[in-house]
C-alpha positions in Angstrom: -5.9 -8.0 -12.6 -9.2 -9.8 -12.9 -7.6 -12.8 -14.6 -5.0 -13.1 -11.9 -7.6 -12.9 -9.2 -9.7 -15.6 -10.9 -6.6 -17.8 -11.1 -5.7 -17.5 -7.5 -9.3 -17.8 -6.2 -9.5 -21.1 -8.0 -6.3 -22.6 -6.7 -6.2 -20.9 -3.3 -9.9 -20.5 -2.3 -9.2 -19.4 1.3 -8.1 -15.7 1.4 -6.0 -16.5 4.4 -3.9 -18.9 2.3 -3.4 -16.1 -0.3 -2.4 -13.7 2.4 0.2 -16.2 3.7 1.8 -16.4 0.2 1.5 -12.8 -0.8 2.7 -11.3 2.5 5.9 -13.3 2.1 6.2 -12.0 -1.5 5.6 -8.4 -0.6 7.9 -8.5 2.4 10.7 -9.5 0.1 9.9 -6.8 -2.4 9.8 -4.2 0.4 13.1 -5.4 1.8 14.8 -5.0 -1.6 13.4 -1.5 -2.1 14.5 -0.5 1.4 18.0 -1.5 0.5 17.7 0.9 -2.4 17.5 -1.8 -5.1 14.9 -2.1 -7.9 16.4 -5.4 -9.1 13.2 -7.4 -8.6 10.5 -8.7 -10.8 7.6 -11.2 -10.6 7.1 -13.8 -13.2 3.6 -15.4 -13.5 3.4 -19.0 -14.9 0.7 -21.6 -15.3 1.1 -23.1 -11.8 2.2 -20.1 -9.8 4.8 -17.4 -9.8 8.5 -16.7 -9.2 10.1 -13.6 -7.5 13.4 -12.8 -9.3 16.0 -10.7 -7.6 19.1 -9.7 -9.6 20.1 -12.8 -11.6 18.4 -15.4 -9.5 15.1 -16.6 -8.1 14.4 -15.6 -4.5 11.0 -17.1 -3.9 8.7 -19.4 -5.9 5.1 -20.4 -5.2 3.4 -23.2 -7.1 0.2 -25.3 -6.8 0.3 -28.8 -8.1 -2.4 -31.5 -8.3 -1.5 -34.9 -7.0 -3.2 -38.3 -7.2 -3.9 -39.4 -3.6 -3.3 -43.0 -4.6 0.3 -42.2 -5.2 1.0 -39.8 -2.4 0.2 -39.4 1.3 -2.5 -36.8 0.6 -6.2 -36.8 -0.2 -7.4 -38.1 -3.5 -6.8 -35.6 -6.3 -5.5 -33.0 -3.9 -4.0 -29.6 -4.6 -0.6 -29.0 -2.9 0.7 -25.5 -2.2 4.5 -25.2 -2.3 6.3 -22.2 -1.0 10.1 -22.0 -1.8 12.3 -19.3 -0.4 16.1 -18.9 -0.6 18.2 -18.4 2.5 21.6 -17.3 3.6 23.4 -16.4 6.8 25.9 -17.9 9.3 23.1 -19.2 11.5 21.2 -20.9 8.7 22.9 -24.3 9.1 21.9 -24.3 12.8 18.3 -23.4 12.0 18.2 -26.2 9.4 19.4 -28.6 11.9 16.9 -27.5 14.5 14.0 -27.8 12.1 15.1 -31.3 11.2 12.5 -33.4 9.3 9.9 -30.6 9.8 11.4 -28.7 6.9 12.9 -29.6 3.5 16.1 -27.9 2.6 18.6 -28.1 -0.2 21.9 -26.3 -0.6 22.2 -24.4 -3.8 25.1 -22.9 -5.8 24.2 -19.8 -7.7 27.4 -18.2 -8.8 26.2 -14.6 -8.7 25.2 -14.9 -5.0 28.8 -15.2 -3.8 28.1 -16.9 -0.5 26.7 -20.2 0.8 22.9 -20.4 0.4 20.1 -22.8 0.7 16.5 -23.3 -0.4 13.5 -24.1 1.9 10.4 -25.8 0.6 7.2 -25.7 2.6 4.2 -27.7 1.4 0.6 -28.0 2.6 -2.6 -29.3 1.1 -5.0 -26.6 -0.2 -8.2 -26.5 1.7 -11.7 -25.1 0.9 -13.2 -26.0 4.3 -12.9 -24.8 7.9 -10.5 -27.6 8.6 -7.2 -26.6 7.0 -4.2 -29.0 6.6 -2.2 -28.8 9.9 0.9 -28.5 7.8 -0.2 -25.0 6.8 0.4 -23.7 10.3 3.8 -25.4 10.3 4.8 -23.8 7.1 3.6 -20.4 8.4 5.8 -20.8 11.5 8.8 -21.8 9.4 8.5 -18.7 7.1 8.5 -16.5 10.2 11.5 -18.2 11.8 13.4 -18.1 8.5 12.5 -14.5 7.6 15.9 -13.0 8.6 17.8 -15.6 6.6 15.6 -14.8 3.6 16.5 -11.2 4.0 20.2 -12.0 4.1 19.8 -13.9 0.8 18.0 -11.0 -0.7 20.8 -8.7 0.2 23.3 -10.9 -1.5 21.1 -11.2 -4.6 20.7 -7.4 -4.8 24.5 -6.8 -4.6 27.1 -7.2 -7.3 30.5 -8.8 -6.8 32.0 -5.3 -6.5 29.5 -4.4 -3.8 27.2 -2.2 -5.8 23.4 -2.5 -5.6 21.7 -4.0 -8.6 19.0 -1.9 -10.1 17.5 -4.3 -12.6 16.3 -7.9 -12.6 17.5 -10.1 -15.4 13.9 -11.1 -15.9 12.3 -7.6 -15.8 10.9 -8.1 -19.3 8.6 -10.8 -17.9 7.4 -8.8 -14.9 3.7 -9.2 -14.2 2.4 -5.9 -12.7 -1.1 -7.2 -12.4 0.0 -10.0 -10.1 1.9 -7.5 -8.0 -1.2 -5.3 -7.8 -3.4 -8.2 -6.8 -0.9 -9.3 -4.1 -1.0 -5.8 -2.7 -4.8 -5.8 -2.7 -5.0 -9.1 -0.9 -2.5 -8.1 1.8 -4.0 -4.6 2.2 -7.5 -6.1 2.5 -8.9 -4.3 -0.5 -9.3 -7.2 -2.9 -12.8 -8.2 -4.0 -14.1 -10.9 -1.6 -13.8 -14.5 -2.8 -15.6 -16.7 -0.3 -15.9 -16.8 3.5 -12.6 -17.9 5.0 -11.9 -20.8 7.4 -12.3 -18.4 10.3 -15.5 -16.8 9.2 -17.8 -19.1 11.1 -17.9 -18.8 14.9 -17.1 -22.4 15.4 -14.0 -22.1 13.2 -13.0 -18.8 14.8 -13.1 -20.4 18.3 -10.9 -23.3 16.9 -8.4 -20.7 15.5 -8.3 -18.9 18.9 -7.6 -22.2 20.6 -4.7 -23.0 18.3 -3.3 -19.5 18.9 -3.6 -19.8 22.6 -1.7 -23.1 22.4 1.1 -21.4 20.5 4.0 -19.3 21.8 3.7 -15.6 22.4 6.7 -15.1 20.0 4.9 -17.0 17.2 1.8 -14.9 17.7 3.8 -11.7 17.7 5.5 -12.7 14.5 2.2 -13.4 12.8 0.6 -10.2 14.1 3.5 -8.2 12.7 2.6 -9.1 9.2 -1.2 -9.5 9.6 -3.6 -6.9 8.0 -4.9 -4.4 10.4 -8.2 -4.0 8.6 -10.4 -7.1 8.3 -11.6 -8.2 4.9 -15.2 -7.6 4.0 -17.3 -10.1 2.2 -20.9 -10.7 1.4 -22.8 -13.8 2.7 -26.3 -15.2 2.7 -28.0 -16.0 6.0 -31.3 -17.4 7.1 -33.2 -15.3 9.6 -36.6 -15.8 11.4 -39.4 -13.3 11.7 -40.1 -13.5 15.4 -43.4 -12.7 17.1 -43.3 -9.4 19.1 -46.0 -10.6 21.4 -43.9 -13.6 22.5 -41.0 -11.3 23.4 -43.3 -8.9 25.3 -45.0 -11.7 27.3 -41.6 -13.3 28.3 -40.2 -9.9 29.4 -43.3 -9.1 31.4 -43.1 -12.6 33.0 -39.5 -12.0 33.9 -40.4 -8.7 35.6 -36.9 -7.3 35.3 -35.1 -10.4 36.7 -33.1 -13.0 34.7 -35.0 -16.2 34.6 -31.7 -18.1 34.7 -29.7 -16.6 37.7 -32.7 -14.8 39.2 -30.6 -11.6 39.5 -31.9 -8.1 38.4 -31.3 -7.1 34.8 -27.7 -5.7 34.5 -28.9 -2.2 33.2 -31.8 -0.2 32.0 -32.3 0.4 28.2 -31.6 4.0 27.3 -34.4 4.3 24.7 -37.3 3.0 26.7 -36.1 2.8 30.4 -36.9 -1.0 30.6 -34.7 -3.6 32.2 -32.3 -5.2 29.7 -33.0 -8.9 29.2 -32.6 -11.1 26.1 -35.2 -13.5 25.0 -33.7 -17.0 24.4 -35.5 -20.0 22.8 -34.9 -23.2 24.8 -35.2 -25.3 21.6 -33.5 -23.1 18.9 -35.7 -21.9 16.0 -32.9 -23.2 13.6 -33.7 -26.8 14.7 -37.5 -26.5 14.5 -38.2 -24.9 17.9 -41.4 -23.0 18.3 -41.6 -19.2 18.7 -43.9 -19.5 21.7 -43.9 -18.1 25.3 -43.5 -21.7 26.6 -40.3 -22.2 24.5 -38.8 -18.8 25.5 -37.0 -17.5 28.5 -35.8 -14.0 29.5 -32.0 -14.1 30.3 -29.3 -11.6 31.3 -26.4 -11.5 28.7 -24.2 -13.8 30.8 -26.8 -16.5 31.2 -27.8 -16.1 27.5 -24.2 -16.8 26.4 -23.9 -19.6 28.9 -27.1 -21.2 27.3 -25.2 -21.3 24.0 -21.7 -22.2 25.1 -21.7 -23.7 28.6 
């Protein structure tokens, strides 16, 4: 599994991007198994993977490098492409509603036995806290098309006589280590790669703002497939060894009252029975501020947060 992890950590550095791709994959596998069919397999190739169901592909993910001089993306960019197959009587209407936002093709696999289509969603791979806006669009498309993907999977799992298939035509090429890694990513047990786009407070606030601007239905759909346990990762931070005398002098000066709003401290500390105030540096230590009584102020939690965010 280590080689698979290395491959995906290189081409999809943000764990949230890996989760987007692998949650789609595992949802399809789970749906097939809930039908009672074992007719699925996952094929790993140089640029990605393919989920095979019965005699046909059901999902493909690939990552391709493009020259920015020839495309409408950044120079030498990596593009992530998610391809899922769809069916259902309401599919033409959804395709029409999405219009130019989504790329669709009608396919003609003989073993499927009903009209079906392919959706392609593409976004530029990011390694920063500013992901390509198209990623959110692709994620929303995958949610809105999930039922149609399930309808295709049901067709692919069923023979022309109505029996459930129990073996994929590509089972000899199945990559169990990729399946295991996908499970680890979605379950939050994979070894950490690097801090994700929402691992900084600034980026988290931006993610919250985007979520608040979205519909409650879209949030509910994402929450339905989101991991319940957050991923753990290791990081290196810079801390400052502060002077205890400075803190003591500021707290004594404040005398139990916030030096911002002038109100009494909100509660008494349990361990030493002193008024709870937080010592804040007017000029932050991180930008060269001094750890002195003159540069510090005793604040209640509300005023302290306001000093940072208001």
